[in-house]
C-alpha positions as CSV (number, residue, x, y, z in Angstrom):
1,M,67.4,-20.6,141.2
2,T,70.2,-20.1,143.7
3,D,73.8,-18.2,142.9
4,E,75.6,-21.2,143.6
5,P,74.9,-25.0,143.5
6,S,75.4,-26.9,146.7
7,L,77.5,-26.8,149.0
8,F,80.3,-25.9,150.5
9,A,82.8,-28.9,150.0
10,G,85.5,-28.8,152.2
11,V,84.3,-26.2,155.0
12,E,84.4,-28.3,157.9
13,P,84.1,-27.3,162.1
14,R,88.2,-26.8,162.8
15,A,89.4,-29.5,164.9
16,D,90.5,-27.0,167.8
17,R,86.5,-26.3,168.5
18,P,84.6,-27.5,171.5
19,A,81.7,-30.2,171.0
20,D,78.4,-28.6,169.8
21,P,75.4,-31.4,169.8
22,A,73.7,-28.3,167.6
23,D,76.1,-29.1,164.9
24,A,75.6,-32.7,164.6
25,A,74.5,-33.4,161.6
26,G,71.1,-32.2,160.7
27,P,70.0,-29.2,158.0
28,D,72.9,-26.5,159.9
29,A,75.8,-29.6,159.3
30,A,79.1,-28.6,156.9
31,A,79.1,-31.5,154.2
32,A,82.5,-33.5,154.0
33,P,84.9,-32.6,151.4
34,D,83.7,-35.1,148.8
35,A,80.3,-36.0,149.9
36,G,77.7,-36.7,147.4
37,L,79.9,-34.8,144.7
38,A,81.0,-37.7,143.2
39,D,77.3,-37.0,140.6
40,S,77.5,-33.7,140.7
41,P,78.0,-31.3,138.4
42,L,81.2,-30.1,136.9
43,A,80.8,-26.6,138.6
44,A,80.4,-28.2,141.9
45,R,82.8,-30.3,142.0
46,M,85.7,-27.6,141.0
47,R,84.5,-25.2,143.5
48,P,87.5,-24.2,145.3
49,R,88.4,-25.6,148.8
50,T,91.3,-23.4,149.7
51,L,92.1,-20.0,149.0
52,A,95.2,-20.7,146.5
53,E,92.7,-22.7,144.3
54,F,90.6,-19.7,144.3
55,V,90.7,-17.6,141.0
56,G,89.9,-14.2,140.6
57,Q,89.0,-11.3,142.0
58,P,92.1,-9.9,143.0
59,K,90.9,-6.8,144.1
60,L,89.7,-8.5,146.8
61,A,91.5,-11.5,147.4
62,G,94.5,-10.6,145.9
63,E,97.6,-10.8,148.2
64,G,97.1,-7.6,151.0
65,R,93.7,-7.1,150.1
66,P,90.7,-6.7,152.7
67,L,88.6,-9.5,151.7
68,R,92.1,-11.9,151.6
69,Q,93.2,-10.3,155.2
70,L,89.7,-10.7,156.8
71,I,90.0,-15.1,155.6
72,E,93.6,-15.4,156.4
73,S,92.8,-13.2,159.8
74,G,89.6,-15.4,160.6
75,R,87.7,-12.7,162.0
76,V,84.9,-11.5,160.2
77,P,82.0,-8.9,160.2
78,S,78.5,-9.1,158.8
79,L,79.4,-8.4,154.8
80,I,77.2,-8.9,151.5
81,F,79.0,-10.3,148.3
82,W,77.1,-8.3,145.5
83,G,78.3,-9.8,142.0
84,P,77.2,-11.4,138.9
85,P,76.4,-14.9,138.5
86,G,79.6,-17.6,138.5
87,T,81.9,-14.8,140.2
88,G,82.5,-16.6,143.8
89,K,80.3,-15.5,146.5
90,T,79.4,-18.5,147.7
91,T,82.9,-20.3,147.5
92,L,84.1,-17.3,149.1
93,A,81.3,-17.7,151.9
94,G,82.8,-21.2,152.5
95,L,86.4,-19.9,152.6
96,L,85.8,-17.5,155.2
97,A,84.0,-20.1,157.2
98,S,86.3,-22.6,156.8
99,R,88.8,-20.3,158.7
100,M,86.2,-19.5,161.7
101,E,85.6,-20.6,165.3
102,A,81.9,-20.2,164.3
103,A,78.9,-22.7,163.8
104,F,78.4,-22.4,160.0
105,V,74.7,-22.3,159.0
106,P,73.8,-22.2,155.4
107,F,70.2,-20.6,154.7
108,S,67.8,-19.8,151.4
109,A,66.4,-16.9,151.1
110,V,64.2,-18.5,148.7
111,T,62.8,-21.4,150.6
112,D,63.4,-20.7,154.0
113,G,61.2,-18.0,156.0
114,I,60.7,-16.8,158.9
115,P,60.0,-19.4,161.1
116,R,63.3,-21.2,160.0
117,V,65.1,-17.6,160.7
118,R,63.6,-17.5,164.8
119,R,65.0,-21.4,164.9
120,V,68.1,-20.2,163.7
121,L,68.3,-17.4,166.4
122,E,67.6,-19.2,168.9
123,E,70.1,-22.2,168.1
124,A,72.7,-19.7,168.3
125,K,71.7,-18.0,171.2
126,A,72.2,-21.9,172.7
127,R,75.4,-22.3,171.1
128,R,76.8,-19.1,172.8
129,A,75.8,-19.9,175.9
130,A,76.9,-23.6,176.4
131,T,80.0,-24.1,174.3
132,G,80.8,-19.8,173.8
133,R,80.9,-20.3,170.3
134,G,78.9,-18.3,167.9
135,T,77.5,-18.7,164.7
136,V,77.9,-17.5,160.8
137,L,74.8,-16.8,158.6
138,F,74.9,-16.9,155.3
139,V,72.0,-16.4,153.4
140,D,72.1,-17.1,149.5
141,E,70.0,-14.5,147.2
142,I,69.3,-12.2,150.5
143,H,67.6,-10.0,147.8
144,R,64.5,-12.0,147.8
145,F,64.6,-11.6,152.2
146,N,61.0,-9.6,152.3
147,R,61.0,-6.9,154.8
148,A,59.5,-8.9,157.5
149,Q,62.8,-11.1,157.3
150,Q,65.2,-9.0,157.3
151,D,63.6,-7.1,160.4
152,A,64.0,-9.8,162.2
153,L,67.7,-11.0,161.5
154,L,68.3,-6.5,162.3
155,P,68.3,-6.7,166.3
156,H,70.4,-10.0,166.3
157,V,72.8,-8.9,163.9
158,E,73.2,-5.6,165.6
159,R,73.8,-7.3,169.1
160,G,76.5,-9.9,167.3
161,A,74.6,-12.3,168.0
162,V,74.9,-14.0,164.3
163,T,77.1,-13.0,162.0
164,L,75.6,-12.6,158.4
165,I,77.0,-13.3,155.0
166,G,74.3,-12.4,152.2
167,A,75.1,-13.2,148.7
168,T,73.4,-11.2,146.0
169,T,73.2,-10.7,142.2
170,E,71.3,-7.2,142.9
171,N,72.1,-4.2,144.4
172,P,72.0,-4.1,148.5
173,S,71.2,-0.8,148.4
174,F,67.8,-1.3,146.5
175,E,67.1,-4.7,147.7
176,V,68.4,-4.8,151.7
177,V,66.6,-2.5,154.2
178,G,68.8,0.6,155.3
179,P,69.6,-0.2,158.7
180,L,70.6,-4.3,158.2
181,L,72.8,-2.4,155.0
182,S,74.4,0.5,157.5
183,R,75.6,-2.9,159.6
184,T,77.3,-4.7,157.1
185,R,80.8,-4.3,155.0
186,V,79.4,-4.6,150.8
187,F,82.2,-6.1,149.2
188,V,81.6,-6.3,144.7
189,L,82.8,-8.8,142.7
190,E,83.2,-8.2,139.6
191,P,82.2,-10.8,136.0
192,L,85.7,-12.9,136.0
193,A,88.4,-11.8,133.2
194,P,88.5,-14.2,130.2
195,E,91.8,-15.4,131.2
196,D,90.6,-16.2,134.6
197,V,87.9,-18.4,133.1
198,A,90.0,-20.1,130.8
199,E,92.3,-20.7,133.6
200,I,89.6,-22.6,135.8
201,C,88.6,-24.5,132.7
202,A,91.9,-25.6,131.9
203,R,92.0,-26.4,135.6
204,A,88.8,-28.8,135.5
205,L,90.1,-30.6,132.1
206,R,93.4,-31.6,134.5
207,D,92.2,-32.2,137.1
208,R,91.3,-36.6,137.7
209,K,89.9,-36.4,140.9
210,R,87.2,-33.7,140.5
211,G,87.4,-32.9,136.9
212,L,87.6,-34.6,133.5
213,G,91.2,-35.4,133.7
214,D,90.4,-39.1,133.2
215,T,88.6,-38.3,130.4
216,G,92.1,-38.1,128.6
217,L,90.7,-35.3,126.7
218,S,92.6,-32.1,125.6
219,I,91.3,-28.6,124.2
220,D,92.0,-26.7,121.5
221,E,93.3,-23.1,122.0
222,D,90.7,-21.3,120.5
223,A,88.2,-23.3,122.0
224,L,89.0,-22.1,125.6
225,A,89.7,-18.9,124.4
226,R,86.1,-18.9,122.9
227,L,84.7,-20.8,126.5
228,G,86.7,-17.7,128.7
229,I,84.9,-14.5,126.2
230,E,81.9,-15.9,125.5
231,S,80.8,-17.0,129.2
232,D,80.4,-13.5,130.2
233,G,82.8,-13.3,133.5
234,D,80.1,-16.4,135.2
235,A,82.9,-19.4,135.8
236,R,79.6,-21.3,136.3
237,R,77.9,-21.2,132.9
238,A,82.0,-21.9,131.5
239,L,82.3,-25.4,133.4
240,N,78.9,-26.6,132.6
241,A,79.6,-25.8,128.8
242,L,82.8,-27.6,129.1
243,E,81.3,-30.3,130.5
244,T,78.3,-30.7,127.9
245,A,81.7,-30.0,125.0
246,A,83.5,-32.9,126.6
247,D,80.9,-35.6,126.0
248,L,80.4,-33.7,122.6
249,A,83.8,-34.8,122.1
250,G,83.1,-38.1,123.7
251,V,80.7,-39.2,121.6
252,A,82.0,-38.3,118.7
253,G,85.5,-40.6,119.3
254,V,87.8,-37.3,118.8
255,A,90.4,-36.6,121.8
256,A,90.3,-32.8,121.9
257,I,87.5,-30.3,122.8
258,S,86.8,-27.9,119.2
259,E,85.8,-24.6,119.5
260,D,82.8,-26.3,117.1
261,H,82.0,-28.4,120.7
262,V,82.2,-25.5,122.6
263,A,80.1,-23.4,120.5
264,A,77.2,-25.9,120.8
265,A,77.3,-26.1,123.9
266,L,77.2,-22.3,125.1
267,Q,74.4,-21.8,122.4
268,K,72.6,-18.6,122.7
269,R,74.4,-16.1,124.6
270,F,71.3,-14.7,127.3
271,A,71.5,-10.7,128.2
272,R,72.1,-10.4,131.8
273,Y,69.3,-8.0,131.8
274,D,66.5,-7.6,135.2
275,K,63.8,-5.3,133.9
276,S,63.5,-4.2,137.4
277,G,66.9,-4.7,138.9
278,E,70.1,-2.4,138.9
279,E,70.9,-3.6,135.3
280,H,67.9,-2.1,134.1
281,F,68.7,1.7,135.1
282,N,72.6,0.8,134.4
283,L,71.3,0.1,130.5
284,I,69.0,3.1,130.4
285,S,71.2,5.3,131.6
286,A,73.5,4.1,129.3
287,L,71.5,4.6,126.3
288,H,70.3,8.1,127.2
289,K,74.1,9.0,127.6
290,A,75.0,7.9,124.4
291,V,71.9,10.0,122.9
292,R,73.1,13.2,124.6
293,G,77.0,12.6,124.0
294,S,76.0,12.0,120.4
295,D,77.1,8.6,119.9
296,A,74.7,7.3,117.5
297,D,76.9,3.9,117.4
298,A,76.9,3.2,121.1
299,A,73.1,4.4,121.4
300,L,72.0,2.0,119.1
301,Y,74.2,-0.4,120.9
302,W,72.5,0.1,124.1
303,L,69.4,0.1,122.8
304,A,69.6,-3.4,121.1
305,R,70.7,-4.4,124.9
306,M,67.5,-3.6,126.4
307,L,65.3,-4.7,123.2
308,D,67.2,-8.7,123.5
309,G,67.1,-8.3,127.0
310,G,63.3,-7.8,126.9
311,E,63.0,-4.5,127.8
312,D,58.9,-3.1,127.4
313,P,59.2,-1.4,123.9
314,M,56.8,1.5,125.2
315,Y,59.0,2.0,127.8
316,L,62.0,2.8,125.7
317,A,59.8,4.8,123.4
318,R,58.5,7.0,126.4
319,R,62.4,7.3,127.6
320,I,62.9,8.2,123.5
321,V,60.4,10.6,123.7
322,R,62.0,12.4,127.2
323,M,65.0,12.3,125.4
324,A,63.9,14.2,122.9
325,T,62.5,17.1,125.0
326,E,65.7,17.3,127.9
327,D,68.6,17.2,125.7
328,I,68.0,18.5,122.1
329,G,64.9,20.8,122.6
330,L,64.2,23.3,120.3
331,A,68.1,22.8,118.6
332,D,65.9,20.8,116.9
333,P,62.1,21.3,117.0
334,G,61.6,18.4,115.1
335,A,62.8,15.7,117.4
336,L,59.6,15.4,119.4
337,A,57.7,15.0,116.3
338,V,60.1,11.8,115.1
339,T,60.2,10.2,118.8
340,I,56.0,10.5,118.3
341,A,56.1,9.3,115.5
342,A,58.4,6.4,116.4
343,R,56.4,5.3,119.4
344,D,53.1,5.3,116.8
345,A,54.5,3.5,114.1
346,Y,55.8,1.1,116.9
347,H,52.1,0.3,117.7
348,F,51.4,-0.1,114.1
349,L,54.1,-2.3,112.8
350,G,54.9,-4.0,116.7
351,S,58.0,-6.6,116.6
352,P,60.2,-6.8,115.3
353,E,59.6,-4.5,112.5
354,G,58.9,-2.1,115.1
355,D,61.6,-2.1,116.6
356,L,63.8,0.2,113.3
357,A,61.1,2.2,114.1
358,L,62.8,3.2,117.7
359,A,66.2,2.6,116.2
360,Q,65.8,5.4,113.8
361,A,64.2,7.6,116.3
362,V,67.7,7.1,118.8
363,T,69.8,7.5,115.7
364,Y,68.3,10.7,114.6
365,L,68.4,12.4,118.7
366,A,72.3,11.3,118.3
367,I,72.8,13.0,115.6
368,A,70.9,16.1,116.3
369,P,72.1,19.4,117.9
370,K,72.1,19.2,121.8
371,S,70.3,22.1,124.0
372,N,69.2,21.5,127.5
373,A,67.9,25.0,127.2
374,V,64.1,24.5,127.4
375,Y,64.8,22.3,130.4
376,R,67.2,24.6,132.2
377,A,64.5,27.2,131.9
378,F,61.6,25.8,132.7
379,G,63.7,24.9,136.2
380,G,64.1,28.2,136.7
381,A,60.1,29.4,136.1
382,G,59.2,26.3,138.4
383,R,61.3,27.2,141.4
384,A,60.6,31.0,141.1
385,A,56.9,29.8,140.3
386,R,57.0,28.0,143.7
387,E,59.0,30.8,145.7
388,T,56.3,33.0,144.3
389,P,52.9,31.1,144.6
390,A,50.7,34.4,145.7
391,E,51.9,37.1,143.1
392,P,49.3,38.6,141.3
393,V,48.8,38.7,137.9
394,P,49.6,42.3,135.9
395,F,46.4,44.2,135.4
396,H,47.1,44.9,132.0
397,I,47.4,41.5,130.8
398,R,44.1,40.1,132.9
399,N,40.8,39.2,131.2
400,A,38.2,41.5,131.4
401,P,34.8,40.2,130.5
402,T,32.9,42.2,132.6
403,G,31.9,46.0,132.9
404,L,32.6,45.8,136.7
405,M,36.4,44.2,135.9
406,K,37.2,47.0,133.1
407,E,36.1,49.8,135.7
408,L,38.7,48.3,138.2
409,G,41.5,48.1,135.6
410,Y,41.3,44.9,134.3
411,G,43.1,45.0,131.3
412,A,43.8,48.5,131.0
413,G,46.9,49.5,129.4
414,Y,47.2,46.3,127.5
415,R,48.6,46.9,123.6
416,Y,47.9,44.0,120.9
417,D,50.7,43.0,119.7
418,H,49.6,42.1,116.4
419,D,49.1,45.9,116.2
420,E,52.6,46.5,116.8
421,E,55.8,46.7,114.3
422,D,57.3,43.1,114.1
423,G,54.5,41.6,116.5
424,V,56.2,42.2,119.8
425,A,54.3,44.9,121.9
426,A,56.5,46.7,124.4
427,Q,55.2,45.3,127.5
428,S,55.9,43.1,130.2
429,Y,54.4,40.1,131.3
430,L,55.7,38.7,134.4
431,P,54.5,40.1,137.9
432,E,56.6,43.2,139.2
433,S,58.5,41.2,141.7
434,L,60.2,38.9,138.9
435,S,60.2,42.2,136.0
436,G,63.5,41.0,134.2
437,S,64.3,37.2,135.0
438,C,65.2,35.6,131.9
439,W,65.1,32.0,131.9
440,Y,65.3,30.9,128.8
441,D,69.2,31.2,127.1
442,P,69.1,29.5,123.9
443,P,72.6,28.4,123.0
444,G,73.8,29.0,119.2
445,R,73.3,25.4,118.0
446,G,70.9,24.4,115.6
447,W,67.5,26.0,115.6
448,E,67.8,27.8,118.4
449,A,70.3,29.9,116.7
450,E,67.9,32.0,115.1
451,A,66.0,31.8,118.4
452,R,68.7,33.4,120.4
453,R,68.2,36.4,117.8
454,R,64.7,36.4,118.0
455,L,65.3,36.5,122.0
456,E,67.4,39.4,122.0
457,A,65.1,41.9,119.7
458,I,62.2,40.6,122.2
459,R,64.0,41.4,125.3
460,A,65.4,44.4,123.8
461,S,62.3,45.8,123.5
462,R,61.2,44.6,126.5
463,V,63.9,46.5,128.1
464,R,62.9,49.9,126.6
465,A,59.0,49.5,128.0
466,A,60.2,49.8,131.5
467,E,62.6,52.6,130.6
468,E,59.6,54.2,128.8
469,A,56.7,53.5,131.0
470,G,58.6,52.6,134.8
471,S,56.4,50.9,137.2
472,R,53.6,49.1,135.5
473,K,51.1,49.4,138.5
474,E,51.4,52.9,138.0
475,V,51.2,52.6,134.2
476,G,48.3,50.3,134.9
477,A,46.6,52.9,137.2
478,E,47.2,55.8,135.1
479,L,45.6,54.3,132.3
480,G,42.8,52.7,134.1
481,A,41.4,56.1,133.9
482,E,41.5,56.2,130.5
483,T,38.5,54.3,128.2
484,G,40.0,52.3,126.0
485,A,43.5,53.1,126.4
486,G,45.6,50.7,124.4
487,T,42.9,48.7,122.9
488,T,42.3,48.9,118.7
489,E,38.9,46.9,119.3
490,E,36.7,46.9,122.6
491,N,37.1,43.1,123.3
492,R,40.7,43.2,122.4
493,S,41.6,43.5,126.8
494,T,39.8,40.2,127.0
495,E,41.8,37.7,125.0
């Protein structure tokens, strides 16, 4: 499905342009203002013909804003409009084209392939040679262009042989190749404000030429407000719903469109969600950050949004397990078990009953004490491991399964922790170059308050060991000459 129905009504070559045979009737010709619109949907008929008719996007199209200046100047670089459906991407492209001294060629990334790209580029070259006019190539749904199609355009955009205007609902940094993206300006369109959508609908209801003015219908204030709010910033959806509501009112023989008519026309509000696109990553980021921020209500909301949008519950279960390890950790050692149990419960119950297990786990994580101490500690240990990949294992903690290995000092000096006071031996377990390294630093929250107390006592023993024994290499050499030193049983050095 293309981003906007049909179309560029009102986009015509300017009168002062030189004649161009390549722009005669054909696939690249712009439509006459009202050609073929009589039976078109209301959204197509009400497409703005001038900048004065355009509603919304004040950050881009408002007085003195960058896009408005481009439209008014008629000097347009290659650019991409990125935004949700029904926010004006195709309309703005048409308004730009109507002010330019260039041929305007609509192009569908869905139905047109590389052969058409090549033909358009050949015509653009011939047009410039014959008349000096440039070509604007408008690519609807440019995110559907594959890499080969984008690569075919790149050198021509770079040389200025064509001016590219793309429209996409997907993040162009994910979908457009880097070299092409770097040669375009990206304009981000936002969902229309409810009052803007309501204004567009009210105008359509008044317009006798292109809208519903001839029906004589009015609309209740609450009905108009509902259209503005529940269309989710999508003017096309609002106009389609208005047209349906008007039909319902006409069948009922009433003079005003009521809120019930609008509710029936809107039906279910479907989530704007793409499981492989930017919104997928936005929503999972929101869920994760809500859990980390201890906002159970927000976490449940984002979880529900993703489930309603059709997200794979097992993807959510995996992310929830990740949250338990990254953001709760040992502040609540039970958090990991809760998330694993939620995953298993979903496997057992399925949907929709299993959804509640995920919701229970998310709520638990949100209100649990937070700690990323294990996450940070493992990161630090990992960096140290990568920086010292050849450090030998200290002799006293090596395995010594053979007599020769014992003679070489393997296991010599090892102290059996269970025979020590408090079950902790005063010895080091790190390579000498890393002796004294401390990566795990638990905060005083949840169970890690107790962990911190224990760790301080254990590390105090490590300090005493270093003071008493000095270099572990020297200790290992001295004790290696003694028989069975530091063990209470013959086989303990092999454990």
